[in-house]
Backbone as JSON Lines, residues from 0, in Angstrom:
{"i":0,"aa":"M","n":[33.88,67.84,25.01],"ca":[34.45,66.55,25.37],"c":[34.04,65.51,24.34]}
{"i":1,"aa":"L","n":[34.8,64.42,24.3],"ca":[34.53,63.35,23.36],"c":[34.5,62.02,24.11]}
{"i":2,"aa":"M","n":[33.44,61.24,23.89],"ca":[33.33,59.91,24.47],"c":[33.41,58.88,23.36]}
{"i":3,"aa":"I","n":[34.36,57.95,23.47],"ca":[34.52,56.89,22.48],"c":[34.14,55.58,23.17]}
{"i":4,"aa":"D","n":[32.94,55.1,22.88],"ca":[32.37,53.92,23.55],"c":[31.29,53.34,22.66]}
{"i":5,"aa":"D","n":[31.31,52.02,22.47],"ca":[30.32,51.4,21.6],"c":[28.99,51.14,22.29]}
{"i":6,"aa":"D","n":[28.87,51.49,23.57],"ca":[27.6,51.39,24.29],"c":[26.81,52.67,24.01]}
{"i":7,"aa":"V","n":[25.99,52.63,22.97],"ca":[25.3,53.85,22.53],"c":[24.29,54.33,23.56]}
{"i":8,"aa":"D","n":[23.68,53.41,24.31],"ca":[22.72,53.81,25.33],"c":[23.41,54.59,26.45]}
{"i":9,"aa":"L","n":[24.57,54.09,26.88],"ca":[25.32,54.79,27.92],"c":[25.79,56.15,27.41]}
{"i":10,"aa":"S","n":[26.26,56.2,26.18],"ca":[26.73,57.46,25.61],"c":[25.61,58.49,25.58]}
{"i":11,"aa":"A","n":[24.4,58.06,25.17],"ca":[23.26,58.97,25.11],"c":[22.87,59.45,26.51]}
{"i":12,"aa":"L","n":[22.9,58.53,27.48],"ca":[22.56,58.89,28.85],"c":[23.54,59.93,29.39]}
{"i":13,"aa":"L","n":[24.85,59.7,29.18],"ca":[25.85,60.62,29.69],"c":[25.83,61.95,28.93]}
{"i":14,"aa":"Q","n":[25.49,61.89,27.66],"ca":[25.4,63.12,26.87],"c":[24.36,64.05,27.49]}
{"i":15,"aa":"E","n":[23.22,63.47,27.89],"ca":[22.16,64.26,28.51],"c":[22.53,64.67,29.93]}
{"i":16,"aa":"Y","n":[23.11,63.73,30.69],"ca":[23.42,64.01,32.09],"c":[24.51,65.07,32.22]}
{"i":17,"aa":"L","n":[25.58,64.93,31.43],"ca":[26.68,65.89,31.51],"c":[26.26,67.28,31.05]}
{"i":18,"aa":"G","n":[25.25,67.31,30.15],"ca":[24.74,68.59,29.7],"c":[24.16,69.42,30.84]}
{"i":19,"aa":"Q","n":[23.66,68.73,31.88],"ca":[23.12,69.44,33.03],"c":[24.2,70.18,33.81]}
{"i":20,"aa":"F","n":[25.45,69.78,33.6],"ca":[26.57,70.41,34.3],"c":[27.36,71.34,33.37]}
{"i":21,"aa":"G","n":[26.8,71.61,32.21],"ca":[27.43,72.53,31.28],"c":[28.46,71.92,30.36]}
{"i":22,"aa":"F","n":[28.53,70.58,30.31],"ca":[29.49,69.91,29.44],"c":[28.81,69.48,28.14]}
{"i":23,"aa":"K","n":[29.43,69.8,27.01],"ca":[28.94,69.33,25.73],"c":[29.73,68.08,25.35]}
{"i":24,"aa":"L","n":[29.02,66.99,25.13],"ca":[29.67,65.7,24.89],"c":[29.39,65.21,23.48]}
{"i":25,"aa":"E","n":[30.47,65.04,22.7],"ca":[30.4,64.38,21.4],"c":[30.61,62.88,21.64]}
{"i":26,"aa":"T","n":[29.99,62.04,20.81],"ca":[30.13,60.61,21.02],"c":[30.56,59.91,19.73]}
{"i":27,"aa":"A","n":[31.25,58.78,19.9],"ca":[31.68,57.95,18.78],"c":[31.66,56.5,19.25]}
{"i":28,"aa":"A","n":[31.22,55.59,18.37],"ca":[31.07,54.19,18.75],"c":[32.26,53.33,18.37]}
{"i":29,"aa":"T","n":[33.19,53.86,17.59],"ca":[34.37,53.1,17.17],"c":[35.62,53.97,17.3]}
{"i":30,"aa":"A","n":[36.77,53.32,17.3],"ca":[38.03,54.06,17.38],"c":[38.21,54.95,16.16]}
{"i":31,"aa":"A","n":[37.89,54.42,14.98],"ca":[38.06,55.19,13.74],"c":[37.19,56.44,13.76]}
{"i":32,"aa":"E","n":[35.93,56.27,14.17],"ca":[35.04,57.43,14.24],"c":[35.51,58.41,15.3]}
{"i":33,"aa":"G","n":[36.01,57.87,16.41],"ca":[36.51,58.73,17.47],"c":[37.67,59.6,17.02]}
{"i":34,"aa":"L","n":[38.6,59.01,16.26],"ca":[39.74,59.78,15.76],"c":[39.28,60.88,14.79]}
{"i":35,"aa":"R","n":[38.27,60.57,13.97],"ca":[37.76,61.58,13.04],"c":[37.13,62.74,13.8]}
{"i":36,"aa":"R","n":[36.33,62.42,14.81],"ca":[35.69,63.47,15.6],"c":[36.72,64.25,16.41]}
{"i":37,"aa":"F","n":[37.73,63.56,16.88],"ca":[38.79,64.23,17.64],"c":[39.49,65.27,16.77]}
{"i":38,"aa":"A","n":[39.8,64.89,15.54],"ca":[40.47,65.82,14.63],"c":[39.58,67.0,14.26]}
{"i":39,"aa":"R","n":[38.26,66.75,14.19],"ca":[37.34,67.78,13.75],"c":[36.92,68.74,14.86]}
{"i":40,"aa":"T","n":[36.79,68.24,16.09],"ca":[36.22,69.05,17.16],"c":[37.22,69.56,18.18]}
{"i":41,"aa":"S","n":[38.42,68.97,18.24],"ca":[39.46,69.37,19.21],"c":[38.88,69.45,20.63]}
{"i":42,"aa":"P","n":[38.41,68.35,21.2],"ca":[37.81,68.37,22.54],"c":[38.87,68.65,23.61]}
{"i":43,"aa":"D","n":[38.4,69.03,24.81],"ca":[39.35,69.3,25.89],"c":[39.53,68.1,26.81]}
{"i":44,"aa":"L","n":[38.8,66.99,26.54],"ca":[38.95,65.78,27.34],"c":[38.34,64.61,26.57]}
{"i":45,"aa":"I","n":[38.91,63.42,26.73],"ca":[38.38,62.21,26.09],"c":[38.01,61.19,27.15]}
{"i":46,"aa":"I","n":[36.8,60.65,27.04],"ca":[36.37,59.5,27.85],"c":[36.46,58.29,26.93]}
{"i":47,"aa":"L","n":[37.33,57.35,27.26],"ca":[37.69,56.28,26.34],"c":[37.39,54.9,26.91]}
{"i":48,"aa":"D","n":[36.59,54.12,26.19],"ca":[36.28,52.76,26.61],"c":[37.44,51.84,26.26]}
{"i":49,"aa":"L","n":[37.66,50.85,27.12],"ca":[38.76,49.92,26.88],"c":[38.46,48.93,25.77]}
{"i":50,"aa":"M","n":[37.18,48.53,25.64],"ca":[36.81,47.5,24.68],"c":[36.0,48.11,23.54]}
{"i":51,"aa":"L","n":[36.66,48.32,22.4],"ca":[36.02,48.88,21.22],"c":[35.97,47.83,20.11]}
{"i":52,"aa":"P","n":[35.0,47.92,19.21],"ca":[34.84,46.86,18.2],"c":[35.97,46.79,17.17]}
{"i":53,"aa":"D","n":[36.64,47.92,16.89],"ca":[37.65,47.9,15.84],"c":[39.08,48.08,16.33]}
{"i":54,"aa":"K","n":[39.25,48.41,17.63],"ca":[40.6,48.57,18.15],"c":[40.56,48.57,19.67]}
{"i":55,"aa":"D","n":[41.58,47.99,20.28],"ca":[41.66,47.97,21.73],"c":[41.84,49.39,22.25]}
{"i":56,"aa":"G","n":[41.1,49.73,23.31],"ca":[41.16,51.08,23.84],"c":[42.54,51.47,24.35]}
{"i":57,"aa":"L","n":[43.29,50.5,24.89],"ca":[44.64,50.79,25.35],"c":[45.54,51.2,24.19]}
{"i":58,"aa":"T","n":[45.38,50.52,23.05],"ca":[46.15,50.87,21.87],"c":[45.82,52.27,21.41]}
{"i":59,"aa":"L","n":[44.52,52.59,21.4],"ca":[44.08,53.92,20.99],"c":[44.6,54.99,21.94]}
{"i":60,"aa":"C","n":[44.58,54.7,23.24],"ca":[45.1,55.63,24.23],"c":[46.58,55.93,23.96]}
{"i":61,"aa":"K","n":[47.34,54.88,23.67],"ca":[48.77,55.04,23.39],"c":[48.99,55.9,22.15]}
{"i":62,"aa":"E","n":[48.18,55.66,21.11],"ca":[48.33,56.42,19.86],"c":[48.01,57.9,20.08]}
{"i":63,"aa":"I","n":[46.94,58.18,20.82],"ca":[46.57,59.57,21.09],"c":[47.64,60.25,21.94]}
{"i":64,"aa":"R","n":[48.08,59.57,22.98],"ca":[49.05,60.15,23.9],"c":[50.4,60.42,23.22]}
{"i":65,"aa":"A","n":[50.73,59.66,22.18],"ca":[52.01,59.86,21.49],"c":[52.09,61.23,20.83]}
{"i":66,"aa":"E","n":[50.93,61.82,20.49],"ca":[50.93,63.09,19.77],"c":[50.2,64.22,20.5]}
{"i":67,"aa":"H","n":[49.44,63.9,21.54],"ca":[48.64,64.92,22.21],"c":[48.7,64.73,23.72]}
{"i":68,"aa":"D","n":[48.59,65.83,24.47],"ca":[48.56,65.75,25.93],"c":[47.16,65.98,26.49]}
{"i":69,"aa":"I","n":[46.14,65.76,25.66],"ca":[44.76,65.91,26.08],"c":[44.45,64.96,27.24]}
{"i":70,"aa":"P","n":[43.72,65.42,28.27],"ca":[43.34,64.52,29.37],"c":[42.49,63.35,28.87]}
{"i":71,"aa":"I","n":[42.77,62.15,29.39],"ca":[42.05,60.95,29.0],"c":[41.58,60.22,30.25]}
{"i":72,"aa":"I","n":[40.27,59.92,30.29],"ca":[39.7,59.11,31.36],"c":[39.29,57.78,30.74]}
{"i":73,"aa":"M","n":[39.86,56.68,31.23],"ca":[39.49,55.36,30.76],"c":[38.21,54.91,31.47]}
{"i":74,"aa":"L","n":[37.28,54.39,30.7],"ca":[35.97,53.98,31.22],"c":[35.69,52.59,30.69]}
{"i":75,"aa":"T","n":[35.6,51.58,31.58],"ca":[35.52,50.22,31.08],"c":[34.9,49.25,32.06]}
{"i":76,"aa":"A","n":[34.35,48.17,31.51],"ca":[33.78,47.11,32.33],"c":[34.87,46.2,32.86]}
{"i":77,"aa":"R","n":[36.07,46.27,32.27],"ca":[37.19,45.47,32.73],"c":[37.93,46.26,33.8]}
{"i":78,"aa":"G","n":[37.61,45.97,35.05],"ca":[38.17,46.77,36.14],"c":[39.33,46.11,36.84]}
{"i":79,"aa":"G","n":[39.98,45.13,36.18],"ca":[41.1,44.44,36.8],"c":[42.26,45.37,37.05]}
{"i":80,"aa":"V","n":[43.04,45.05,38.09],"ca":[44.18,45.89,38.47],"c":[45.17,46.0,37.33]}
{"i":81,"aa":"T","n":[45.42,44.89,36.61],"ca":[46.4,44.91,35.52],"c":[45.99,45.88,34.43]}
{"i":82,"aa":"D","n":[44.72,45.81,34.01],"ca":[44.24,46.73,32.97],"c":[44.35,48.18,33.43]}
{"i":83,"aa":"R","n":[44.05,48.4,34.69],"ca":[44.1,49.76,35.22],"c":[45.53,50.29,35.22]}
{"i":84,"aa":"I","n":[46.47,49.47,35.66],"ca":[47.87,49.88,35.69],"c":[48.39,50.15,34.29]}
{"i":85,"aa":"V","n":[48.05,49.26,33.35],"ca":[48.51,49.45,31.98],"c":[47.96,50.75,31.4]}
{"i":86,"aa":"G","n":[46.67,51.02,31.66],"ca":[46.07,52.26,31.17],"c":[46.79,53.49,31.7]}
{"i":87,"aa":"L","n":[47.14,53.47,32.98],"ca":[47.85,54.6,33.57],"c":[49.26,54.71,33.01]}
{"i":88,"aa":"E","n":[49.9,53.56,32.79],"ca":[51.24,53.57,32.22],"c":[51.24,54.17,30.82]}
{"i":89,"aa":"L","n":[50.16,53.96,30.08],"ca":[50.08,54.46,28.71],"c":[49.69,55.94,28.66]}
{"i":90,"aa":"G","n":[49.41,56.52,29.81],"ca":[49.16,57.96,29.83],"c":[47.77,58.4,30.2]}
{"i":91,"aa":"A","n":[46.87,57.47,30.56],"ca":[45.54,57.89,30.99],"c":[45.65,58.7,32.27]}
{"i":92,"aa":"D","n":[44.79,59.71,32.42],"ca":[44.82,60.56,33.61],"c":[43.97,59.99,34.74]}
{"i":93,"aa":"D","n":[42.99,59.16,34.4],"ca":[42.16,58.54,35.41],"c":[41.52,57.3,34.81]}
{"i":94,"aa":"Y","n":[40.92,56.46,35.67],"ca":[40.42,55.16,35.23],"c":[39.19,54.83,36.08]}
{"i":95,"aa":"I","n":[38.03,54.67,35.43],"ca":[36.8,54.4,36.17],"c":[36.17,53.09,35.67]}
{"i":96,"aa":"P","n":[36.02,52.09,36.54],"ca":[35.39,50.83,36.11],"c":[33.87,50.95,36.08]}
{"i":97,"aa":"K","n":[33.24,50.28,35.12],"ca":[31.78,50.19,35.09],"c":[31.35,49.05,36.01]}
{"i":98,"aa":"P","n":[30.15,49.16,36.62],"ca":[29.24,50.31,36.6],"c":[29.74,51.42,37.52]}
{"i":99,"aa":"F","n":[29.26,52.63,37.29],"ca":[29.7,53.76,38.08],"c":[28.52,54.71,38.24]}
{"i":100,"aa":"E","n":[28.66,55.62,39.2],"ca":[27.67,56.67,39.4],"c":[27.99,57.84,38.48]}
{"i":101,"aa":"P","n":[27.05,58.32,37.67],"ca":[27.33,59.45,36.78],"c":[27.89,60.66,37.51]}
{"i":102,"aa":"R","n":[27.44,60.88,38.74],"ca":[27.93,62.04,39.49],"c":[29.42,61.89,39.82]}
{"i":103,"aa":"E","n":[29.85,60.64,40.02],"ca":[31.28,60.43,40.26],"c":[32.08,60.77,39.02]}
{"i":104,"aa":"L","n":[31.55,60.42,37.85],"ca":[32.24,60.75,36.6],"c":[32.38,62.26,36.46]}
{"i":105,"aa":"V","n":[31.32,63.0,36.81],"ca":[31.39,64.46,36.75],"c":[32.51,64.97,37.65]}
{"i":106,"aa":"A","n":[32.59,64.42,38.87],"ca":[33.64,64.85,39.8],"c":[35.02,64.55,39.24]}
{"i":107,"aa":"R","n":[35.18,63.37,38.62],"ca":[36.48,63.01,38.03],"c":[36.82,63.95,36.88]}
{"i":108,"aa":"I","n":[35.84,64.25,36.05],"ca":[36.06,65.16,34.91],"c":[36.5,66.53,35.41]}
{"i":109,"aa":"E","n":[35.79,67.05,36.4],"ca":[36.13,68.37,36.93],"c":[37.54,68.4,37.51]}
{"i":110,"aa":"T","n":[37.92,67.31,38.2],"ca":[39.25,67.24,38.8],"c":[40.34,67.18,37.73]}
{"i":111,"aa":"V","n":[40.13,66.34,36.71],"ca":[41.12,66.21,35.65],"c":[41.26,67.51,34.87]}
{"i":112,"aa":"L","n":[40.13,68.15,34.56],"ca":[40.19,69.42,33.83],"c":[40.85,70.52,34.67]}
{"i":113,"aa":"R","n":[40.61,70.49,35.96],"ca":[41.22,71.49,36.84],"c":[42.74,71.32,36.87]}
{"i":114,"aa":"R","n":[43.17,70.05,36.87],"ca":[44.61,69.78,36.86],"c":[45.25,70.23,35.56]}
{"i":115,"aa":"S","n":[44.55,70.03,34.45],"ca":[45.16,70.28,33.15],"c":[45.0,71.72,32.68]}
{"i":116,"aa":"S","n":[44.12,72.49,33.33],"ca":[43.89,73.86,32.89],"c":[45.06,74.75,33.28]}
{"i":117,"aa":"G","n":[45.29,75.77,32.55],"ca":[46.39,76.69,32.84],"c":[46.13,77.99,32.07]}
{"i":118,"aa":"P","n":[46.97,78.97,32.2],"ca":[48.08,78.93,33.14],"c":[47.65,79.14,34.59]}
{"i":119,"aa":"K","n":[48.53,78.75,35.53],"ca":[48.27,78.93,36.94],"c":[49.36,79.82,37.53]}
{"i":120,"aa":"P","n":[48.97,80.81,38.34],"ca":[49.97,81.71,38.88],"c":[50.9,81.0,39.84]}
{"i":121,"aa":"G","n":[52.14,81.41,39.85],"ca":[53.1,80.83,40.78],"c":[54.52,81.06,40.3]}
{"i":122,"aa":"R","n":[55.45,80.99,41.24],"ca":[56.84,81.23,40.89],"c":[57.43,79.98,40.24]}
{"i":123,"aa":"S","n":[58.49,80.2,39.46],"ca":[59.18,79.08,38.84],"c":[59.9,78.27,39.91]}
{"i":124,"aa":"L","n":[59.95,76.97,39.7],"ca":[60.66,76.07,40.6],"c":[61.89,75.57,39.88]}
{"i":125,"aa":"Q","n":[63.03,75.57,40.57],"ca":[64.29,75.2,39.91],"c":[65.08,74.25,40.78]}
{"i":126,"aa":"A","n":[65.71,73.28,40.11],"ca":[66.61,72.34,40.77],"c":[67.69,71.97,39.76]}
{"i":127,"aa":"G","n":[68.85,72.64,39.86],"ca":[69.91,72.39,38.9],"c":[69.47,72.76,37.5]}
{"i":128,"aa":"E","n":[69.55,71.78,36.58],"ca":[69.18,72.04,35.19],"c":[67.69,71.89,34.93]}
{"i":129,"aa":"L","n":[66.92,71.58,35.98],"ca":[65.48,71.36,35.84],"c":[64.7,72.59,36.29]}
{"i":130,"aa":"T","n":[63.82,73.08,35.43],"ca":[62.98,74.24,35.76],"c":[61.53,73.93,35.46]}
{"i":131,"aa":"L","n":[60.65,74.22,36.4],"ca":[59.21,74.07,36.21],"c":[58.57,75.44,36.34]}
{"i":132,"aa":"E","n":[57.81,75.85,35.32],"ca":[57.17,77.16,35.29],"c":[55.66,77.0,35.4]}
{"i":133,"aa":"P","n":[55.08,77.23,36.58],"ca":[53.63,77.08,36.75],"c":[52.81,77.99,35.84]}
{"i":134,"aa":"D","n":[53.31,79.22,35.6],"ca":[52.55,80.18,34.8],"c":[52.33,79.69,33.37]}
{"i":135,"aa":"T","n":[53.36,79.1,32.79],"ca":[53.27,78.63,31.4],"c":[53.13,77.12,31.3]}
{"i":136,"aa":"R","n":[53.19,76.43,32.45],"ca":[53.11,74.96,32.51],"c":[54.19,74.32,31.64]}
{"i":137,"aa":"R","n":[55.38,74.91,31.68],"ca":[56.53,74.37,30.95],"c":[57.5,73.73,31.93]}
{"i":138,"aa":"V","n":[58.09,72.62,31.48],"ca":[59.17,71.98,32.23],"c":[60.36,71.88,31.29]}
{"i":139,"aa":"V","n":[61.49,72.41,31.74],"ca":[62.7,72.45,30.91],"c":[63.82,71.74,31.64]}
{"i":140,"aa":"L","n":[64.49,70.82,30.95],"ca":[65.63,70.1,31.51],"c":[66.82,70.28,30.59]}
{"i":141,"aa":"A","n":[67.87,70.88,31.11],"ca":[69.1,71.12,30.35],"c":[68.82,71.84,29.03]}
{"i":142,"aa":"G","n":[67.89,72.8,29.1],"ca":[67.57,73.59,27.92],"c":[66.56,72.98,26.98]}
{"i":143,"aa":"Q","n":[66.1,71.77,27.28],"ca":[65.13,71.08,26.43],"c":[63.77,71.01,27.12]}
{"i":144,"aa":"S","n":[62.7,71.41,26.4],"ca":[61.35,71.32,26.95],"c":[60.89,69.87,26.99]}
{"i":145,"aa":"L","n":[60.26,69.49,28.09],"ca":[59.74,68.13,28.25],"c":[58.24,68.13,28.0]}
{"i":146,"aa":"E","n":[57.76,67.11,27.31],"ca":[56.33,66.95,27.06],"c":[55.75,66.07,28.16]}
{"i":147,"aa":"L","n":[55.07,66.69,29.12],"ca":[54.48,65.96,30.23],"c":[52.97,65.98,30.14]}
{"i":148,"aa":"T","n":[52.32,64.92,30.6],"ca":[50.87,64.92,30.71],"c":[50.49,65.82,31.9]}
{"i":149,"aa":"S","n":[49.22,66.16,32.0],"ca":[48.77,67.0,33.1],"c":[49.05,66.36,34.45]}
{"i":150,"aa":"M","n":[48.86,65.03,34.54],"ca":[49.13,64.33,35.79],"c":[50.61,64.37,36.13]}
{"i":151,"aa":"E","n":[51.47,64.14,35.14],"ca":[52.92,64.16,35.37],"c":[53.38,65.55,35.8]}
{"i":152,"aa":"F","n":[52.84,66.58,35.16],"ca":[53.2,67.96,35.51],"c":[52.84,68.25,36.96]}
{"i":153,"aa":"E","n":[51.6,67.94,37.36],"ca":[51.15,68.24,38.71],"c":[51.91,67.4,39.74]}
{"i":154,"aa":"L","n":[52.26,66.18,39.38],"ca":[53.02,65.32,40.28],"c":[54.41,65.9,40.52]}
{"i":155,"aa":"L","n":[55.09,66.31,39.44],"ca":[56.41,66.91,39.57],"c":[56.33,68.23,40.36]}
{"i":156,"aa":"K","n":[55.3,69.02,40.08],"ca":[55.12,70.29,40.8],"c":[54.95,70.05,42.29]}
{"i":157,"aa":"A","n":[54.11,69.07,42.66],"ca":[53.88,68.76,44.07],"c":[55.17,68.33,44.76]}
{"i":158,"aa":"L","n":[55.96,67.53,44.07],"ca":[57.22,67.06,44.65],"c":[58.23,68.2,44.79]}
{"i":159,"aa":"M","n":[58.33,69.04,43.76],"ca":[59.3,70.14,43.81],"c":[58.91,71.16,44.86]}
{"i":160,"aa":"E","n":[57.61,71.4,45.03],"ca":[57.16,72.35,46.04],"c":[57.46,71.86,47.45]}
{"i":161,"aa":"S","n":[57.59,70.53,47.59],"ca":[57.89,69.95,48.9],"c":[59.3,69.37,48.92]}
{"i":162,"aa":"S","n":[60.21,69.98,48.17],"ca":[61.58,69.48,48.02],"c":[62.21,69.18,49.38]}
{"i":163,"aa":"G","n":[62.77,67.98,49.5],"ca":[63.41,67.55,50.74],"c":[62.48,66.82,51.68]}
{"i":164,"aa":"R","n":[61.16,67.01,51.51],"ca":[60.2,66.32,52.36],"c":[59.76,65.02,51.71]}
{"i":165,"aa":"V","n":[59.45,64.04,52.51],"ca":[58.92,62.77,52.0],"c":[57.41,62.88,51.93]}
{"i":166,"aa":"L","n":[56.86,62.62,50.74],"ca":[55.41,62.63,50.55],"c":[54.94,61.2,50.34]}
{"i":167,"aa":"T","n":[53.94,60.78,51.11],"ca":[53.39,59.45,50.95],"c":[52.55,59.38,49.68]}
{"i":168,"aa":"R","n":[52.25,58.16,49.24],"ca":[51.4,58.0,48.06],"c":[50.02,58.61,48.31]}
{"i":169,"aa":"D","n":[49.49,58.43,49.53],"ca":[48.18,58.99,49.84],"c":[48.21,60.52,49.78]}
{"i":170,"aa":"Q","n":[49.28,61.13,50.27],"ca":[49.39,62.59,50.2],"c":[49.44,63.07,48.76]}
{"i":171,"aa":"L","n":[50.19,62.36,47.92],"ca":[50.28,62.73,46.51],"c":[48.95,62.55,45.8]}
{"i":172,"aa":"L","n":[48.26,61.45,46.09],"ca":[46.95,61.21,45.47],"c":[45.96,62.29,45.86]}
{"i":173,"aa":"Q","n":[45.99,62.71,47.11],"ca":[45.07,63.76,47.55],"c":[45.38,65.09,46.87]}
{"i":174,"aa":"K","n":[46.67,65.38,46.66],"ca":[47.04,66.6,45.96],"c":[46.59,66.56,44.51]}
{"i":175,"aa":"L","n":[46.71,65.37,43.88],"ca":[46.42,65.25,42.46],"c":[44.94,65.1,42.18]}
{"i":176,"aa":"R","n":[44.24,64.36,43.0],"ca":[42.84,64.05,42.72],"c":[41.86,64.94,43.46]}
{"i":177,"aa":"G","n":[42.28,65.43,44.62],"ca":[41.38,66.28,45.36],"c":[40.41,65.52,46.24]}
{"i":178,"aa":"F","n":[40.58,64.19,46.34],"ca":[39.74,63.42,47.24],"c":[40.51,62.17,47.66]}
{"i":179,"aa":"D","n":[40.06,61.54,48.75],"ca":[40.76,60.38,49.27],"c":[40.77,59.26,48.25]}
{"i":180,"aa":"A","n":[41.92,58.6,48.11],"ca":[42.07,57.52,47.14],"c":[42.17,56.18,47.85]}
{"i":181,"aa":"D","n":[41.87,55.14,47.11],"ca":[42.02,53.78,47.62],"c":[43.47,53.56,48.01]}
{"i":182,"aa":"V","n":[43.69,53.01,49.2],"ca":[45.05,52.8,49.69],"c":[45.85,51.87,48.8]}
{"i":183,"aa":"Y","n":[45.14,51.03,48.01],"ca":[45.84,50.12,47.12],"c":[46.06,50.69,45.72]}
{"i":184,"aa":"D","n":[45.66,51.9,45.51],"ca":[45.79,52.51,44.18],"c":[47.26,52.75,43.88]}
{"i":185,"aa":"R","n":[47.78,52.17,42.75],"ca":[49.19,52.3,42.4],"c":[49.41,53.34,41.3]}
{"i":186,"aa":"S","n":[48.44,54.2,41.09],"ca":[48.57,55.16,40.0],"c":[49.78,56.08,40.19]}
{"i":187,"aa":"V","n":[50.09,56.44,41.43],"ca":[51.25,57.3,41.67],"c":[52.53,56.62,41.19]}
{"i":188,"aa":"D","n":[52.68,55.32,41.5],"ca":[53.88,54.6,41.07],"c":[54.01,54.59,39.55]}
{"i":189,"aa":"M","n":[52.9,54.42,38.86],"ca":[52.94,54.37,37.4],"c":[53.36,55.72,36.82]}
{"i":190,"aa":"H","n":[52.81,56.79,37.36],"ca":[53.15,58.11,36.85],"c":[54.57,58.53,37.23]}
{"i":191,"aa":"I","n":[55.02,58.11,38.4],"ca":[56.41,58.37,38.79],"c":[57.35,57.68,37.81]}
{"i":192,"aa":"S","n":[57.04,56.46,37.45],"ca":[57.87,55.71,36.51],"c":[57.97,56.43,35.17]}
{"i":193,"aa":"R","n":[56.83,56.87,34.64],"ca":[56.82,57.59,33.37],"c":[57.56,58.93,33.49]}
{"i":194,"aa":"L","n":[57.36,59.61,34.61],"ca":[58.03,60.89,34.82],"c":[59.54,60.71,34.88]}
{"i":195,"aa":"R","n":[59.98,59.67,35.56],"ca":[61.41,59.41,35.65],"c":[62.02,59.15,34.27]}
{"i":196,"aa":"Q","n":[61.3,58.43,33.44],"ca":[61.8,58.16,32.09],"c":[62.02,59.47,31.34]}
{"i":197,"aa":"K","n":[61.06,60.38,31.46],"ca":[61.17,61.65,30.74],"c":[62.25,62.55,31.33]}
{"i":198,"aa":"L","n":[62.56,62.36,32.61],"ca":[63.63,63.11,33.25],"c":[64.99,62.47,33.01]}
{"i":199,"aa":"G","n":[65.0,61.3,32.37],"ca":[66.25,60.59,32.13],"c":[66.89,60.06,33.4]}
{"i":200,"aa":"E","n":[66.04,59.68,34.35],"ca":[66.53,59.23,35.64],"c":[67.1,57.81,35.59]}
{"i":201,"aa":"D","n":[68.16,57.58,36.34],"ca":[68.67,56.24,36.61],"c":[68.07,55.82,37.95]}
{"i":202,"aa":"P","n":[67.16,54.81,37.97],"ca":[66.5,54.43,39.23],"c":[67.47,54.06,40.34]}
{"i":203,"aa":"R","n":[68.66,53.58,39.96],"ca":[69.64,53.18,40.98],"c":[70.37,54.39,41.57]}
{"i":204,"aa":"A","n":[70.39,55.49,40.85],"ca":[71.06,56.7,41.34],"c":[70.27,57.93,40.88]}
{"i":205,"aa":"P","n":[69.05,58.13,41.4],"ca":[68.19,59.22,40.93],"c":[68.76,60.59,41.26]}
{"i":206,"aa":"R","n":[68.63,61.5,40.3],"ca":[69.05,62.89,40.53],"c":[67.95,63.7,41.2]}
{"i":207,"aa":"F","n":[66.7,63.36,40.89],"ca":[65.59,64.22,41.3],"c":[64.6,63.54,42.24]}
{"i":208,"aa":"I","n":[64.13,62.35,41.9],"ca":[63.05,61.72,42.66],"c":[63.56,60.42,43.3]}
{"i":209,"aa":"K","n":[63.56,60.42,44.61],"ca":[64.04,59.27,45.38],"c":[62.86,58.48,45.95]}
{"i":210,"aa":"T","n":[62.9,57.16,45.81],"ca":[61.88,56.31,46.4],"c":[62.21,56.04,47.87]}
{"i":211,"aa":"I","n":[61.25,56.3,48.74],"ca":[61.41,56.01,50.16],"c":[60.63,54.73,50.44]}
{"i":212,"aa":"W","n":[61.33,53.66,50.68],"ca":[60.73,52.33,50.77],"c":[59.56,52.29,51.75]}
{"i":213,"aa":"R","n":[58.46,51.72,51.26],"ca":[57.23,51.54,52.03],"c":[56.59,52.86,52.47]}
{"i":214,"aa":"T","n":[57.06,53.96,51.95],"ca":[56.5,55.25,52.37],"c":[56.0,56.07,51.2]}
{"i":215,"aa":"G","n":[56.9,56.48,50.31],"ca":[56.48,57.33,49.21],"c":[57.68,57.83,48.42]}
{"i":216,"aa":"Y","n":[57.7,59.14,48.16],"ca":[58.74,59.71,47.31],"c":[59.25,61.03,47.89]}
{"i":217,"aa":"Q","n":[60.48,61.36,47.51],"ca":[61.11,62.59,47.97],"c":[61.84,63.25,46.8]}
{"i":218,"aa":"F","n":[61.6,64.54,46.62],"ca":[62.33,65.27,45.59],"c":[63.65,65.72,46.19]}
{"i":219,"aa":"T","n":[64.77,65.3,45.59],"ca":[66.09,65.56,46.16],"c":[66.92,66.47,45.29]}
{"i":220,"aa":"G","n":[66.34,66.97,44.19],"ca":[67.12,67.8,43.27],"c":[67.54,69.11,43.89]}
């Protein structure tokens, strides 16, 4: 794993703490150093601070996500709802405000890695021109492969597996995170929006994902 955070004391503490759980953590104090280490070590997860001395963490998240589907956990002292929503919109898989309990970070890491790991056994799911293959973690629409983040893939899989049923935001969060989520957490809405864009959905006439007002979402494909 790679942690990009200019708080060297926190990085050192987490490096030692995560080692107790079998995680090897590389650290970088700047965005530039983080990108160099990322290219050199090919980590399986990035812990990314929002406030870096040479570049905004949201900008860095967007740049990484444009070319890689590596899981990203945003870690920051700025815990405002707006920052959190923007981070999720840009492709972060999770968002943890400082201060936090190190054990909670371990739980988040394990959950995100479990979501992104593959292949996972299961039959292909199909709806018209849309096919989701759990074994290879591929999503194909009209013959074209879609590049989805781990969160987007699991969200689409959960909806397709429950095709025709309405799933509340809380139900989706529990499926994706593996633990109860804050009732005000809008992460599902952000990921649904990004997923719809990749599916080429018209929000006014969706082919696949229908919004059920004040309730949640329904896969109608």
